[in-house]
C-alpha positions as CSV (number, residue, x, y, z in Angstrom):
1,M,-24.9,-3.2,-25.0
2,T,-22.2,-4.7,-25.8
3,H,-18.7,-4.4,-24.5
4,R,-16.1,-2.8,-27.4
5,K,-13.2,-5.1,-26.6
6,R,-11.0,-5.4,-29.6
7,I,-8.5,-8.1,-29.7
8,A,-5.8,-7.2,-32.5
9,G,-5.7,-9.4,-35.8
10,G,-8.7,-11.0,-35.3
11,T,-12.9,-11.2,-34.9
12,A,-12.9,-10.6,-30.8
13,A,-16.0,-12.6,-29.4
14,V,-18.4,-10.0,-27.5
15,L,-18.5,-10.3,-23.8
16,A,-20.6,-9.3,-21.4
17,A,-21.0,-6.2,-21.2
18,T,-20.3,-5.6,-17.3
19,L,-17.7,-7.6,-15.1
20,A,-19.5,-10.0,-13.7
21,L,-16.2,-10.3,-11.0
22,A,-17.4,-12.6,-8.3
23,A,-15.3,-10.6,-5.5
24,C,-17.0,-7.5,-6.7
25,G,-20.5,-8.5,-4.2
26,S,-18.8,-9.3,-1.5
27,G,-20.0,-7.0,0.7
28,D,-17.1,-5.1,1.3
29,D,-18.1,-1.2,2.0
30,D,-15.4,0.3,2.9
31,S,-14.3,3.1,0.3
32,S,-10.9,2.1,-0.4
33,G,-11.5,-1.3,-0.6
34,G,-11.8,-3.8,-3.7
35,G,-15.9,-4.3,-4.7
36,G,-18.5,-3.4,-3.7
37,D,-22.3,-4.2,-3.5
38,S,-23.5,-3.4,-7.1
39,G,-21.7,-5.5,-9.2
40,A,-19.2,-2.7,-10.8
41,L,-15.7,-2.8,-11.7
42,T,-14.3,-0.6,-8.9
43,W,-11.4,1.4,-9.8
44,M,-9.4,3.6,-7.2
45,S,-7.9,6.6,-8.9
46,M,-6.2,9.8,-7.7
47,L,-7.6,12.8,-8.2
48,H,-6.3,16.0,-8.4
49,T,-9.1,18.4,-8.2
50,P,-10.6,20.3,-5.3
51,T,-13.8,18.5,-6.0
52,T,-15.7,14.7,-6.7
53,P,-17.0,14.4,-9.7
54,D,-20.5,13.4,-9.5
55,P,-20.5,9.4,-10.2
56,D,-23.4,9.7,-12.1
57,G,-22.4,12.7,-13.9
58,P,-22.2,13.9,-17.5
59,I,-18.7,12.3,-18.2
60,H,-19.3,9.3,-16.3
61,E,-22.0,7.5,-18.5
62,A,-20.5,8.9,-21.4
63,L,-17.8,6.3,-20.5
64,V,-19.9,3.8,-19.8
65,D,-21.9,4.1,-22.3
66,Y,-18.8,3.6,-24.7
67,T,-17.7,1.1,-22.2
68,G,-19.9,-1.0,-22.0
69,T,-18.6,-1.0,-18.6
70,D,-20.3,-0.7,-15.2
71,F,-17.8,1.1,-13.6
72,E,-17.3,3.2,-10.2
73,M,-14.3,5.3,-9.6
74,Q,-13.1,5.7,-5.9
75,W,-11.1,8.8,-5.8
76,V,-8.4,9.1,-3.5
77,P,-7.1,12.8,-3.2
78,D,-3.1,12.8,-4.8
79,A,-2.3,14.7,-1.5
80,S,-3.2,11.6,0.9
81,K,-2.7,9.0,-1.7
82,E,0.7,7.9,-0.1
83,E,-1.2,7.0,2.8
84,K,-4.8,5.7,1.3
85,V,-2.5,3.4,-0.9
86,N,-0.5,1.5,1.4
87,A,-3.4,1.2,4.0
88,A,-5.5,-0.6,0.7
89,L,-2.0,-2.6,0.3
90,A,-1.1,-3.1,3.5
91,S,-4.6,-4.6,4.3
92,G,-5.6,-6.3,1.0
93,T,-8.7,-4.3,0.8
94,I,-7.8,-2.8,-3.0
95,A,-10.0,-2.0,-5.9
96,D,-10.1,-4.5,-8.8
97,L,-8.1,-1.6,-10.8
98,T,-6.2,0.6,-8.9
99,S,-4.0,3.5,-10.6
100,L,-0.7,3.4,-8.9
101,T,1.2,6.4,-9.4
102,Q,3.9,6.3,-7.1
103,I,6.6,4.6,-8.9
104,D,9.3,4.4,-6.4
105,S,7.2,3.6,-2.8
106,T,8.8,0.3,-1.6
107,T,5.4,-0.2,-0.4
108,V,3.9,-0.5,-4.2
109,R,6.9,-2.4,-5.7
110,N,6.6,-5.3,-3.2
111,A,2.8,-5.2,-3.9
112,L,3.3,-5.5,-7.2
113,T,5.6,-8.8,-6.9
114,S,3.8,-10.2,-4.4
115,G,0.8,-11.7,-6.5
116,M,-1.6,-9.1,-5.5
117,F,-1.8,-8.1,-9.8
118,W,-1.7,-10.0,-12.5
119,D,0.9,-9.8,-15.2
120,V,-0.1,-7.9,-18.2
121,E,2.4,-7.9,-21.0
122,P,1.1,-12.1,-22.1
123,Y,-2.5,-10.5,-22.9
124,L,-1.4,-6.7,-24.4
125,S,-1.5,-8.2,-27.6
126,E,-4.7,-9.2,-28.2
127,F,-5.8,-5.4,-28.2
128,D,-5.6,-2.8,-30.4
129,N,-4.2,-0.2,-28.1
130,L,-2.7,-2.4,-25.8
131,S,-0.4,-3.5,-28.4
132,Q,1.0,-0.5,-29.8
133,I,2.6,0.3,-26.2
134,P,6.6,1.4,-27.0
135,E,8.6,-1.0,-26.5
136,A,10.9,1.4,-24.5
137,T,7.6,2.2,-22.5
138,L,7.2,-1.3,-21.3
139,E,10.6,-1.5,-20.3
140,V,10.7,0.9,-17.8
141,A,6.9,-0.2,-16.3
142,R,8.6,-3.6,-16.2
143,V,9.5,-4.6,-12.2
144,D,11.3,-7.4,-11.2
145,G,10.8,-8.7,-15.4
146,G,6.7,-8.5,-14.7
147,L,4.6,-6.2,-16.3
148,Y,2.1,-5.9,-13.2
149,G,-0.5,-3.1,-14.6
150,V,-1.2,-1.1,-17.9
151,P,1.6,1.8,-17.9
152,F,0.0,5.2,-17.6
153,Q,2.2,6.5,-21.2
154,K,2.9,10.3,-21.0
155,P,5.5,12.6,-22.8
156,I,8.7,11.9,-21.7
157,A,9.2,15.4,-20.0
158,R,7.2,18.1,-19.7
159,Y,8.5,20.4,-17.8
160,G,10.2,23.3,-17.8
161,V,10.5,27.3,-16.4
162,L,6.8,29.0,-16.1
163,V,7.9,33.3,-15.7
164,R,5.4,36.0,-15.1
165,Q,5.6,37.4,-19.3
166,D,3.5,41.0,-17.9
167,W,6.2,41.5,-15.1
168,L,9.0,41.1,-17.0
169,D,7.7,43.8,-19.6
170,N,6.7,45.9,-15.8
171,L,10.5,45.9,-15.4
172,G,11.7,46.5,-19.0
173,L,13.6,42.8,-18.7
174,E,13.4,39.7,-21.3
175,A,13.0,36.8,-21.3
176,P,15.5,34.5,-19.0
177,H,17.3,31.8,-20.4
178,T,19.8,30.5,-18.5
179,L,19.8,30.0,-15.1
180,D,22.0,33.5,-14.0
181,E,19.7,35.3,-15.5
182,L,16.7,33.6,-14.2
183,A,18.5,34.4,-10.9
184,D,18.7,38.3,-11.5
185,V,14.9,38.0,-12.4
186,A,14.0,36.5,-9.3
187,Q,15.6,39.1,-7.3
188,A,13.9,41.7,-9.7
189,F,10.7,40.1,-9.1
190,T,11.0,40.2,-5.2
191,E,12.7,44.0,-5.0
192,D,11.2,45.9,-7.5
193,D,7.7,46.3,-7.7
194,P,6.9,44.1,-10.7
195,D,3.5,44.4,-9.8
196,G,3.2,48.1,-9.6
197,N,1.0,48.7,-6.5
198,G,3.5,50.0,-4.3
199,Q,4.1,47.2,-2.1
200,D,6.9,45.0,-1.1
201,D,4.8,41.8,-1.0
202,T,6.1,39.2,-4.4
203,T,8.8,37.4,-5.0
204,G,10.6,35.3,-7.4
205,F,10.2,31.7,-7.1
206,I,7.1,30.2,-5.3
207,E,8.1,26.7,-4.9
208,R,5.9,23.8,-2.9
209,A,7.4,21.0,-0.1
210,E,7.7,18.6,-3.0
211,S,10.7,20.9,-3.9
212,F,13.3,18.0,-3.4
213,S,11.8,15.5,-5.3
214,L,10.2,17.1,-8.5
215,S,11.2,21.0,-9.4
216,F,14.3,20.9,-8.0
217,R,15.6,18.1,-9.6
218,I,14.6,20.0,-13.0
219,I,17.0,22.7,-10.9
220,A,19.3,20.1,-10.5
221,G,19.2,18.8,-13.6
222,Y,20.8,21.8,-15.4
223,F,23.5,21.9,-13.5
224,G,24.1,18.2,-14.8
225,A,22.2,15.6,-12.4
226,G,20.8,12.8,-13.9
227,D,17.0,11.7,-13.1
228,K,16.9,10.1,-9.6
229,F,19.9,7.5,-11.0
230,E,23.2,8.4,-13.1
231,L,26.2,6.5,-14.6
232,D,29.2,7.9,-13.1
233,D,32.8,8.1,-14.4
234,E,33.3,4.7,-12.7
235,G,30.3,3.1,-14.5
236,N,28.7,3.0,-11.4
237,I,24.5,3.5,-10.9
238,V,24.9,6.4,-7.9
239,P,21.9,8.3,-7.1
240,A,21.2,12.2,-8.7
241,F,21.8,14.0,-5.0
242,T,25.4,12.0,-4.2
243,T,26.7,14.0,-7.2
244,D,28.5,17.2,-7.5
245,A,26.2,18.4,-10.1
246,W,23.5,17.9,-7.3
247,K,25.2,19.6,-4.7
248,E,26.4,22.7,-6.9
249,A,22.6,23.3,-7.9
250,M,21.9,23.4,-4.1
251,E,23.4,25.6,-3.3
252,W,22.4,28.2,-6.4
253,Y,18.9,27.4,-5.1
254,R,20.0,28.0,-1.6
255,E,21.3,31.3,-1.9
256,V,18.1,32.4,-4.0
257,Y,15.8,31.1,-0.9
258,E,18.8,33.4,1.7
259,N,18.3,36.2,-0.4
260,G,14.6,36.4,0.0
261,W,14.0,35.7,-4.0
262,M,11.8,32.5,-2.9
263,N,8.7,32.4,-1.0
264,Q,10.2,31.8,3.0
265,E,7.4,28.9,3.6
266,F,7.8,26.4,0.4
267,V,9.0,23.3,2.4
268,T,5.2,23.7,4.1
269,M,3.2,24.5,1.1
270,Q,1.3,22.1,-0.5
271,K,0.2,22.2,-4.2
272,D,-3.2,23.9,-4.1
273,N,-1.6,26.9,-1.8
274,Q,1.0,27.1,-4.1
275,R,-1.4,27.8,-7.1
276,D,-3.7,29.5,-5.0
277,A,-0.3,32.2,-4.0
278,I,0.6,32.3,-7.8
279,A,-2.8,32.7,-8.9
280,R,-3.0,35.6,-6.4
281,G,0.0,37.3,-7.4
282,E,2.5,37.0,-4.7
283,G,5.5,35.3,-6.8
284,G,6.3,34.9,-10.6
285,I,8.4,32.1,-11.3
286,V,7.3,28.6,-11.5
287,I,9.2,25.4,-12.0
288,T,6.7,22.9,-13.3
289,G,4.7,21.6,-16.4
290,L,4.6,24.4,-19.2
291,F,1.2,23.4,-19.4
292,E,0.5,24.8,-16.3
293,A,0.4,28.1,-17.4
294,R,-2.8,27.9,-18.6
295,G,-4.8,26.9,-15.0
296,Y,-2.4,29.5,-13.3
297,V,-4.3,32.5,-16.0
298,E,-7.9,30.2,-15.3
299,L,-7.3,30.7,-11.4
300,A,-6.3,34.2,-11.5
301,E,-9.2,35.7,-13.8
302,S,-11.4,33.4,-11.2
303,I,-10.3,35.5,-8.4
304,D,-9.0,38.7,-9.3
305,P,-10.8,39.4,-13.2
306,E,-9.5,42.9,-13.2
307,T,-5.7,42.2,-13.4
308,P,-4.6,39.5,-16.7
309,M,-1.8,37.5,-16.4
310,E,0.4,36.9,-19.0
311,W,3.2,33.8,-18.4
312,A,6.6,33.7,-20.8
313,Q,7.0,29.3,-21.1
314,I,10.6,28.2,-21.3
315,N,11.8,24.4,-22.0
316,D,15.9,25.9,-23.3
317,M,17.2,26.7,-19.5
318,T,21.3,26.3,-19.0
319,Y,23.5,26.5,-17.3
320,G,27.1,27.4,-18.2
321,D,28.8,25.2,-20.1
322,V,26.1,22.7,-19.7
323,P,24.3,21.3,-22.7
324,R,20.5,21.6,-23.0
325,R,19.0,19.0,-21.0
326,I,15.4,19.0,-18.7
327,V,15.4,16.0,-16.7
328,S,12.1,13.7,-17.1
329,D,9.7,14.2,-14.7
330,T,7.4,11.3,-15.7
331,N,9.8,7.3,-15.4
332,G,10.8,7.6,-18.9
333,G,7.5,8.5,-20.0
334,M,5.2,5.8,-17.7
335,G,3.3,7.8,-15.1
336,G,2.4,4.5,-13.3
337,W,0.2,1.6,-13.5
338,L,-3.2,0.4,-13.3
339,A,-2.4,-2.5,-11.6
340,I,-5.6,-5.5,-11.4
341,N,-5.9,-7.5,-8.8
342,T,-6.0,-11.2,-8.9
343,Q,-8.1,-11.5,-5.8
344,T,-10.6,-9.7,-7.3
345,V,-10.4,-10.4,-11.2
346,E,-9.8,-13.9,-10.8
347,S,-9.9,-15.8,-14.3
348,E,-7.9,-15.0,-17.4
349,D,-11.9,-14.1,-18.6
350,D,-12.3,-11.7,-16.4
351,L,-8.8,-10.3,-17.3
352,R,-9.5,-9.8,-20.3
353,E,-12.5,-8.0,-20.0
354,V,-10.4,-5.8,-17.6
355,L,-8.2,-4.8,-19.7
356,G,-10.4,-4.5,-22.4
357,F,-12.1,-1.3,-20.6
358,I,-8.4,0.0,-20.4
359,D,-8.1,-0.8,-24.3
360,S,-11.8,1.0,-24.8
361,L,-10.3,3.9,-23.0
362,L,-7.2,4.1,-25.4
363,D,-9.6,5.4,-28.4
364,E,-10.2,8.6,-29.6
365,E,-14.1,9.0,-27.7
366,P,-13.4,8.5,-24.6
367,F,-9.8,9.5,-24.9
368,T,-12.0,13.1,-25.6
369,L,-14.4,13.0,-23.1
370,M,-12.1,11.7,-20.2
371,T,-10.0,15.3,-21.8
372,Q,-12.3,18.0,-23.4
373,G,-16.1,16.8,-21.8
374,I,-18.9,16.6,-24.7
375,E,-19.4,18.7,-27.7
376,G,-21.6,21.1,-27.0
377,E,-21.6,20.9,-23.0
378,H,-18.5,21.7,-22.3
379,Y,-16.2,23.0,-25.5
380,E,-16.6,23.4,-29.2
381,V,-14.4,23.0,-32.4
382,D,-14.7,25.8,-35.0
383,E,-13.7,25.5,-38.8
384,D,-10.2,25.3,-37.8
385,G,-10.5,22.5,-35.4
386,V,-9.8,24.8,-32.7
387,Y,-11.3,23.3,-29.5
388,S,-12.5,25.6,-26.7
389,R,-14.5,25.7,-23.6
390,I,-17.7,26.5,-23.1
391,N,-18.4,27.3,-19.5
392,Q,-15.0,26.4,-17.8
393,T,-16.4,26.3,-13.4
394,Q,-18.4,23.2,-15.5
395,W,-15.6,21.5,-17.3
396,E,-13.4,21.6,-14.0
397,Q,-16.0,19.8,-11.9
398,E,-17.0,17.7,-14.7
399,V,-14.3,16.9,-17.0
400,Q,-11.0,17.8,-15.1
401,P,-11.2,14.9,-12.2
402,Y,-10.6,12.4,-15.1
403,A,-7.9,13.6,-16.7
404,S,-5.2,11.9,-14.2
405,S,-6.9,8.8,-15.4
406,R,-6.6,8.4,-19.0
407,P,-3.9,5.6,-19.3
408,A,-2.0,7.2,-21.9
409,D,-1.9,12.1,-22.4
410,N,-1.1,11.9,-26.4
411,V,-3.8,10.4,-28.1
412,I,-4.6,13.6,-29.2
413,I,-3.1,16.5,-29.5
414,F,-5.7,18.9,-29.1
415,K,-6.0,22.4,-31.2
416,S,-6.9,24.8,-28.3
417,D,-7.9,28.4,-28.5
418,N,-5.6,29.0,-25.3
419,E,-1.8,30.0,-27.0
420,L,-0.5,28.9,-23.5
421,V,-2.0,24.7,-24.6
422,N,-1.0,25.4,-27.5
423,R,3.0,26.4,-26.9
424,A,3.3,23.3,-23.7
425,D,2.0,21.2,-26.1
426,E,4.6,21.9,-29.1
427,M,7.6,23.0,-26.0
428,M,7.5,19.1,-24.2
429,A,7.3,17.3,-27.8
430,E,10.4,19.5,-28.6
431,N,11.3,18.3,-25.1
432,D,11.9,14.6,-26.3
433,E,15.7,15.4,-27.8
434,Y,16.5,16.6,-25.2
435,A,15.3,15.0,-22.5
436,V,17.7,12.9,-19.8
437,V,16.0,9.3,-18.2
438,N,17.0,7.3,-15.3
439,P,19.2,4.5,-16.1
440,A,18.1,2.2,-13.0
441,Q,14.1,2.1,-14.2
442,S,14.0,-1.2,-15.7
443,L,16.8,-2.6,-13.5
444,T,15.7,-4.8,-10.7
445,S,17.6,-4.4,-6.9
446,E,16.0,-6.4,-3.8
447,T,17.2,-3.5,-1.8
448,Y,16.0,-1.1,-3.5
449,D,12.5,-2.6,-3.0
450,Q,12.8,-2.7,0.5
451,Q,14.6,0.9,1.3
452,W,14.8,2.8,-0.8
453,S,11.6,4.6,0.4
454,T,13.6,4.7,4.2
455,I,16.4,6.4,2.0
456,D,15.0,8.8,0.5
457,Q,12.8,10.6,3.2
458,T,16.1,10.8,5.1
459,V,17.7,12.1,2.2
460,M,14.6,14.1,1.8
461,D,14.6,15.6,4.9
462,A,18.1,17.1,4.6
463,F,17.8,18.5,1.3
464,N,15.2,20.4,3.2
465,Q,16.8,21.4,6.3
466,Y,20.3,22.3,4.2
467,M,17.5,24.6,2.1
468,V,16.7,26.5,5.1
469,G,19.7,27.0,6.7
470,D,19.3,24.0,9.5
471,L,22.3,22.1,7.8
472,D,25.5,23.2,6.0
473,M,27.0,20.9,3.2
474,A,29.0,19.2,5.3
475,G,26.0,18.4,7.7
476,Y,23.2,17.1,4.8
477,E,26.5,14.8,3.2
478,A,26.8,13.1,6.5
479,A,23.1,12.3,6.0
480,I,23.4,10.5,2.8
481,D,26.6,8.5,4.4
482,A,24.2,7.3,7.4
483,T,22.3,5.7,5.0
484,R,24.4,3.6,3.2
485,S,24.9,1.5,5.8
486,Q,21.4,0.7,5.7
487,G,21.0,0.1,2.2
488,L,22.5,2.8,-0.6
489,D,25.8,1.3,-0.6
490,D,24.3,-2.3,-1.5
491,I,21.2,-0.1,-4.0
492,I,24.3,1.3,-6.1
493,T,26.2,-2.3,-6.0
494,E,23.1,-4.0,-7.0
495,F,22.1,-1.8,-9.7
496,T,25.6,-1.8,-10.7
497,E,25.3,-5.3,-11.3
498,A,22.3,-5.4,-13.3
499,Y,23.3,-2.7,-15.6
500,N,26.2,-4.6,-16.5
501,S,24.6,-7.9,-16.6
502,V,22.0,-5.9,-19.3
503,N,24.8,-3.7,-21.6
504,G,27.6,-6.2,-21.3
C-alpha cells in the first residue's frame, strides 16, 4: 500500500507506507509518551466522548487503509487535558503528533517556541490540501513568527443561544432575540412549570464551570466586549475582562443567578454533567455551539423516549443598541495545532511523511469517515443526498470520538436528515459576517507567554466569586488590579507595541 501523499505542483515520489521513525521504537511504554513498541506513528489527541473507540475498530482501520500510515491514537479525556498535556510537555514524553488545543496556555505557547516542535510553514506548499489553508488562519496560528504545527481549521463563530422550543410553546412564549427577552424566558422557565409536570424542578440557564472562558464570553460580546482582547478607545490592546462592557454583562448575569434563573452549582458543574442536566430537562437555556442541539435531543431520547425535546437555535441575539455581533469561540477559526515532535520525527523526510498523513486526512473520504463513519454501517444517503445514521449508539462509540481530531471542520457540509444540524450549519456560516475576533491572536508578548495562564486563572476565580455573591464588583476589580504588577500591564504594553508595529 502506498502512502497517499500529494505534493502540489508535481508528481511526488512514493514514500514508505508507514513511518520509520527512530524514536518510535524507543520502548517507552508511558501512555502519554512519544512512540511505543509498534513502530507506528503516535498521535495524542483529545477525547470529547465518554468512551474510547476500539484501537482496531472500523474507523481506525479504514483511516490506516486510506492514508497508508500505521498510527496509534493516545486519547486524553478533554476534562483532564491540561494536566496530561502539560505533564507530557514538561517531561518531554510527547507523541510524534500532538493535538494542542489549549490556545492560551503559557505552557503550550512556551513549548511551541522551545524547539520541541517543527516549524511546518516552509513545507505546507508541497501538499495539495495543506497549501490551501487560508492565510488568515495561518496568521492567527503563528507564535513568535513561527508556525509550530498544522492549525486546526474551524468555523469562525459557532456559538449562539439554544432555548427549549417546546417549553416556549407550552408557556405561549416567542423565541427571544434580545437579552431582555432572554431574561424574561429564563424567569418563566424557572417559575412557570414549562414542562407541565406540576413540580418546581426547572430553571432557565444551565451553566458549567468553564463559563468565564466559554459561554459568558459570548454574553459579554453581546454587550460589546471583545474576543479575549480588544482595541480600546485610546489605542491600547486590553483584555476584554477589564472593560465596562464585560462588567455590565457580569452584573446582568449575576442578577440572573441571584434570581434563581440559573443552576446554582454552575461553578463546579463539568461538561458531561451539564449535558446530562440539559437532557433530563432541568433547564431550558444554553449558551453553546449551535450544533449541540442535536446531541441534547438524542441524549434526552436515550434517557426518556416518551418525552420529546425541541430546540430553538438563535444566532441573532442582541443587547440594547449594540449592533449584532458574536464573539469567536475558535480563536478566529483556529482550534489549536497538530504539532510534530522534533525529537522523534528527526528528519525532513520523516516530517514530510507526517505532513502527508495530515494532508490525507483533509481529503473528503477520511473526513467522511471521521464525521459520518462507513456508508452502510454507520450512515446511509438517500437520493436527495441526505445523510442519516443507521445506529446512533454504534456511531457514538465508533465514529464520534474521531470528529474532534479532524484537521478541519468544513471539508464537507453534509446535508442531514436532522433539521437541527442543517440549521446549525446555516447559522454558523451566517455568523461569519458578525464575528468578533481577537486582535492580539497573532501578536507576540513575552510576558503573555510567561504569565497569562496565572493571570487568567486569578481573574476567573474572581469572576466565579462575584457570580455567586462572594465578591462585589469592587472586589472583582481589585483582583484585576492585583495582577497588573504581576504582568498584566506589561502584557498590555507589549501587545499594544506589537499591534502598532504591525499596523503602522
